[in-house]
C-alpha positions as MATLAB code, in Angstrom:
seq = 'MSYRRIATEEAFAPPELLQLYRGLLRDGEGDKGFQSLWGFYLGSAAERPRAVVRKLADLGAERIADMDAAGIDHQVLALTAPGTNVLDPATARSVAALANDVAAQAVRDHPDRFTALAAVAWQDPDAAVAELERAVRRLGMCGVVANSHVQGDYLDDPRFWPVLEAAELLDVPVYLHPNTPNDRMVDPLYEAGLDGAIYGFAVETGMHLLRIINAGVFDRFPRLKLVVGHLGEALPFWLPRIDHFHAAQVASGRYPAMKALQLRPSEYLRRNVWYTTSGMAWQPGIMFVRDVVGADRVLYAMDYPYQYVPDEVRHQDQLPLDAGEKREFFEGIAIRLFHLTV';
ca = [
       0.000    0.000    0.000;
       1.092    3.607   -0.477;
      -0.011    4.397    3.073;
       0.220    2.959    6.563;
      -2.996    2.216    8.405;
      -2.959    3.915   11.805;
      -5.890    2.877   13.991;
      -6.718    5.598   16.506;
      -9.332    4.208   18.952;
      -7.873    0.938   20.169;
      -8.622   -0.166   23.740;
      -6.550   -1.917   26.376;
      -6.967   -2.694   30.066;
      -4.327   -3.782   32.580;
      -5.332   -6.968   34.407;
      -5.321   -4.968   37.655;
      -8.138   -2.752   36.370;
     -10.193   -5.739   35.267;
      -9.775   -7.207   38.731;
     -11.034   -3.974   40.285;
     -14.046   -4.129   37.976;
     -14.748   -7.662   39.174;
     -14.736   -6.395   42.745;
     -17.162   -3.586   41.902;
     -19.479   -6.051   40.208;
     -19.303   -8.445   43.150;
     -20.114   -5.657   45.620;
     -22.913   -4.187   43.497;
     -21.061   -0.893   43.017;
     -20.946    1.343   39.983;
     -23.987    2.581   38.120;
     -26.487    0.473   36.187;
     -24.659    0.988   32.919;
     -21.393   -0.256   34.386;
     -23.117   -3.287   35.887;
     -24.750   -4.016   32.529;
     -21.636   -3.588   30.370;
     -18.963   -5.132   32.548;
     -21.286   -7.668   34.093;
     -21.587   -9.000   30.548;
     -17.925   -8.881   29.560;
     -16.594  -10.277   32.822;
     -19.480  -12.636   33.569;
     -20.476  -14.170   30.256;
     -19.217  -17.570   29.165;
     -19.815  -16.742   25.484;
     -16.837  -16.748   23.132;
     -16.900  -13.092   22.060;
     -16.841  -11.380   25.492;
     -14.182  -13.793   26.727;
     -12.049  -12.984   23.681;
     -12.532   -9.239   24.158;
     -11.386   -9.405   27.793;
      -8.350  -11.483   26.856;
      -7.378   -9.151   24.021;
      -7.821   -6.032   26.176;
      -5.106   -7.244   28.528;
      -2.703   -8.236   25.732;
      -0.209   -5.650   24.484;
       2.030   -8.131   22.762;
       1.836  -11.189   20.562;
      -1.929  -11.683   20.165;
      -2.679   -8.011   19.556;
       0.108   -7.659   17.034;
      -0.988  -10.853   15.268;
      -4.510   -9.433   15.018;
      -3.117   -6.180   13.639;
      -1.110   -8.068   11.038;
      -4.116  -10.156   10.051;
      -6.186   -7.021    9.496;
      -3.413   -4.987    7.883;
      -3.128   -2.467   10.737;
       0.343   -0.958   10.950;
      -0.017    1.064   14.141;
      -2.449    1.459   17.052;
      -3.079    4.451   19.292;
      -3.854    2.746   22.600;
      -6.398    4.083   25.090;
      -7.584    2.802   28.452;
     -10.932    1.120   27.903;
     -14.187    2.665   29.122;
     -15.133    3.521   31.769;
     -11.447    3.543   32.662;
     -10.863    5.211   36.004;
     -14.219    7.018   35.995;
     -16.029    4.501   38.213;
     -13.325    4.428   40.889;
     -12.823    6.474   44.040;
     -10.269    9.302   43.603;
      -7.344    7.594   45.323;
      -7.795    4.361   43.378;
      -8.346    6.305   40.166;
      -5.051    8.140   40.609;
      -3.189    4.880   41.198;
      -4.820    3.083   38.270;
      -4.189    5.987   35.874;
      -0.481    5.980   36.702;
      -0.329    2.193   36.397;
      -2.139    2.201   33.054;
       0.188    4.872   31.700;
       3.265    2.965   32.808;
       1.929   -0.239   31.230;
       1.106    1.504   27.958;
       4.455    3.306   27.907;
       6.266   -0.016   28.294;
       4.289   -1.470   25.397;
       5.325    1.519   23.278;
       8.967    1.025   24.253;
       8.703   -2.675   23.419;
       7.000   -2.056   20.058;
       7.650    1.568   19.027;
       6.703    0.914   15.426;
       3.338   -0.602   16.399;
       1.996    1.449   19.334;
       1.604    4.914   20.730;
      -0.739    5.721   23.614;
      -3.157    8.206   25.100;
      -2.798    9.066   28.778;
      -5.304    8.011   31.402;
      -6.015   10.410   34.269;
      -8.182   10.533   37.384;
     -10.746   13.080   36.234;
     -12.280   12.953   39.745;
      -9.180   14.817   41.003;
      -8.436   17.533   38.434;
      -5.203   18.739   40.058;
      -3.815   15.205   40.101;
      -5.114   14.680   36.577;
      -3.154   17.685   35.326;
       0.015   16.423   36.985;
      -0.429   12.922   35.539;
      -1.176   14.278   32.078;
       1.995   16.363   32.177;
       4.005   13.326   33.317;
       2.476   11.137   30.648;
       3.138   13.581   27.815;
       6.494   15.034   28.849;
       8.134   11.974   30.419;
       6.363    9.012   28.844;
       5.834   10.482   25.379;
       2.066   10.016   25.240;
       0.115   11.695   22.482;
      -3.165   12.775   24.114;
      -5.581   11.972   26.917;
      -8.640    9.743   26.947;
     -11.848   10.998   28.577;
     -14.177    8.039   29.002;
     -17.153   10.391   28.977;
     -19.117   11.053   32.165;
     -17.423   10.808   35.549;
     -20.045    9.215   37.786;
     -22.722   11.348   36.142;
     -20.686   14.552   35.768;
     -19.636   15.942   32.377;
     -16.689   17.959   31.118;
     -18.814   21.085   30.744;
     -18.456   21.369   34.546;
     -15.733   24.001   35.181;
     -14.100   21.797   37.808;
     -12.733   19.683   34.963;
     -11.474   22.627   32.923;
      -7.929   22.651   34.351;
      -7.393   19.305   32.613;
      -8.731   20.691   29.336;
      -6.523   23.748   29.742;
      -3.499   21.508   30.299;
      -4.302   19.533   27.149;
      -4.536   22.769   25.182;
      -1.216   24.029   26.574;
       0.484   20.693   25.870;
      -1.067   20.698   22.376;
      -2.441   17.179   22.730;
      -6.001   16.097   21.884;
      -8.672   14.876   24.270;
     -10.313   11.697   22.970;
     -13.936   11.728   24.138;
     -14.784    8.044   24.300;
     -18.272    6.681   25.072;
     -19.415    5.492   28.449;
     -22.700    3.811   29.256;
     -25.446    6.343   30.096;
     -25.576    7.387   33.725;
     -28.413    6.371   36.024;
     -30.437    9.497   35.233;
     -30.805    8.512   31.562;
     -30.109    4.794   31.220;
     -33.433    3.147   32.144;
     -35.389    3.496   28.852;
     -32.303    2.327   26.961;
     -31.451   -0.504   29.343;
     -34.931   -2.017   29.396;
     -34.888   -2.236   25.595;
     -31.327   -3.603   25.396;
     -30.091   -0.343   23.838;
     -27.782    0.968   26.559;
     -24.488   -0.091   24.959;
     -22.757    0.285   21.617;
     -25.908   -0.295   19.587;
     -27.268    3.171   20.532;
     -26.766    4.180   24.167;
     -23.112    5.089   23.669;
     -24.014    7.484   20.858;
     -26.838    9.097   22.849;
     -24.605    9.623   25.863;
     -21.468   10.800   24.069;
     -23.184   12.974   21.477;
     -25.016   14.722   24.298;
     -21.727   15.130   26.174;
     -20.085   16.824   23.205;
     -23.030   19.199   22.801;
     -22.829   20.044   26.516;
     -19.152   20.913   26.072;
     -19.957   23.202   23.150;
     -22.974   24.729   24.828;
     -20.968   25.591   27.958;
     -18.539   27.713   25.941;
     -15.575   25.395   26.499;
     -14.207   26.063   23.011;
     -14.584   29.814   23.476;
     -12.486   29.558   26.633;
     -10.009   27.106   25.068;
     -10.080   27.895   21.339;
      -7.043   25.721   20.525;
      -8.388   22.666   22.360;
      -8.518   19.589   20.117;
     -11.208   16.996   20.781;
     -11.531   13.647   19.021;
     -14.754   11.647   18.923;
     -15.308    8.229   17.419;
     -18.079    6.455   15.528;
     -18.243    9.266   12.949;
     -19.204   11.827   15.580;
     -21.967    9.922   17.375;
     -24.469   11.142   14.711;
     -23.893   14.875   15.336;
     -22.640   15.613   11.790;
     -26.069   14.544   10.516;
     -27.759   17.167   12.754;
     -25.676   20.289   12.069;
     -28.368   22.601   10.618;
     -30.946   21.638   13.245;
     -28.479   22.108   16.104;
     -27.539   25.567   14.822;
     -31.144   26.602   14.260;
     -32.449   25.651   17.670;
     -29.383   26.846   19.543;
     -29.916   30.306   18.051;
     -33.663   30.175   18.721;
     -33.223   29.148   22.347;
     -30.559   31.761   23.028;
     -32.866   34.417   21.570;
     -35.844   33.276   23.626;
     -33.962   32.963   26.907;
     -35.747   29.681   27.493;
     -32.872   27.926   29.287;
     -30.468   29.603   31.734;
     -27.705   27.245   30.569;
     -28.135   28.243   26.912;
     -25.865   31.246   26.403;
     -24.680   33.046   23.302;
     -21.446   31.674   21.860;
     -18.805   33.277   19.689;
     -19.576   30.826   16.864;
     -22.415   28.595   15.780;
     -22.245   25.077   17.270;
     -21.505   23.611   13.844;
     -18.440   25.847   13.544;
     -16.902   24.360   16.682;
     -17.707   20.904   15.330;
     -15.645   21.843   12.273;
     -12.882   23.787   14.062;
     -12.165   21.923   17.301;
     -13.328   18.346   16.664;
     -11.872   15.424   14.704;
     -13.904   12.324   13.804;
     -12.744    8.727   13.614;
     -14.422    5.872   11.808;
     -14.226    3.458   14.755;
     -16.971    0.879   14.401;
     -18.397    2.665   11.349;
     -16.804    1.098    8.280;
     -19.655    2.373    6.124;
     -18.718    4.201    2.945;
     -21.812    6.443    2.639;
     -21.453    7.631    6.231;
     -17.719    8.246    5.961;
     -18.075   10.212    2.752;
     -20.965   12.257    4.166;
     -19.027   13.224    7.295;
     -15.984   14.132    5.199;
     -18.233   16.370    3.121;
     -19.924   18.242    5.987;
     -17.064   18.681    8.488;
     -14.083   18.600    6.140;
     -11.926   15.794    4.784;
      -9.073   16.927    7.027;
     -11.184   16.090   10.112;
     -11.991   12.430    9.423;
      -9.468    9.686   10.152;
      -9.309    5.938   10.466;
      -9.953    3.846   13.597;
     -11.030    0.244   14.132;
     -12.377    0.032   17.740;
     -10.238   -2.964   18.667;
     -10.960   -5.381   20.277;
     -14.665   -4.643   20.630;
     -15.324   -4.524   16.904;
     -12.456   -6.478   15.434;
     -13.664   -7.218   11.899;
     -10.639   -7.424    9.593;
     -12.808   -7.197    6.474;
     -13.862   -3.690    7.510;
     -10.331   -2.561    6.655;
     -10.907   -3.648    3.059;
     -14.159   -1.671    2.936;
     -12.260    1.485    3.875;
      -9.394    0.712    1.499;
     -12.084    0.826   -1.192;
     -13.334    4.312   -0.311;
     -13.690    6.419   -3.476;
     -10.591    8.479   -2.693;
      -7.407    9.052   -4.645;
      -4.029    7.860   -3.351;
      -3.227   11.130   -1.603;
      -6.623   11.299    0.085;
      -6.295    7.721    1.323;
      -2.848    8.445    2.714;
      -4.288   11.381    4.639;
      -7.271    9.360    5.892;
      -5.251    6.371    7.106;
      -2.018    8.082    8.108;
      -1.417   11.786    7.578;
      -4.168   13.279    9.736;
      -3.292   10.973   12.634;
       0.393   11.859   12.438;
      -0.340   15.578   12.669;
      -3.147   15.384   15.209;
      -1.305   13.105   17.647;
       2.226   14.330   16.772;
       3.252   10.785   15.863;
       6.778    9.971   14.796;
       6.019    6.546   13.300;
];
């Protein structure tokens, strides 16, 4: 190929984190979404969830063999959802540091195959800033993963803004990864079996991104880079409607939280946000999102190991793009966005 395939939303989990999750499940802790998602992956005897759990903990031979089988040259690793977000602050701090050390060792062992996003304890913003700085400056990490809501709280809350400010100053992106909906919104999804990747993730994460925009985060941090997977959790398909009703609601004063912004919401979605194709190897959708947010904002991801379908790589190799456009989609945008040296 005339390009390398860099996959940019690829999950891992140290065995120590999975063991903590087992303890939370045993003790009935965590919200309903966590109990649903991880109760399945850690409790099911079916082949797929068992394989996912095994592959999450592997940063060596099996993962690299899977990459080779699919034609993936490089993965950007990120701590799987919900990461540290379901833990108490002290445990979250410890697990974030552990996860970063584990990922950094994998990068040292296989520098041509892996780079990594930092994990932080969002519950403790001061500690999160310090860990992000350590991860980027000392461990060479290329961004930070935000596994969406932190026990029901979202990044539009100013208490989290020091971490966003640090990411802006370090010039590394924040990857906003889905979490299961919190207990205030999960019930109608859960009772229909829709709380996970089939739809609940998109509902929860798309809403989270709109909350960030609506709160003026990108006015305060105009150089902040945010990455979202699954082709933007459907938001690119809603751009005119979002703009129209944001303007109408600001004008009417209907909601105290709805304030005037410097730009239209769609402009932030084009200026500050990048979109990966994780789990969405669908040519019409990819081409549409490229058209409405800009081809320089859409880049490749697989969503390993949750949606490891090697044939999806072929579908994206066959996108109706010329050689230069494919090189940008699979490689160039990722190199610039994450400051990769591969």
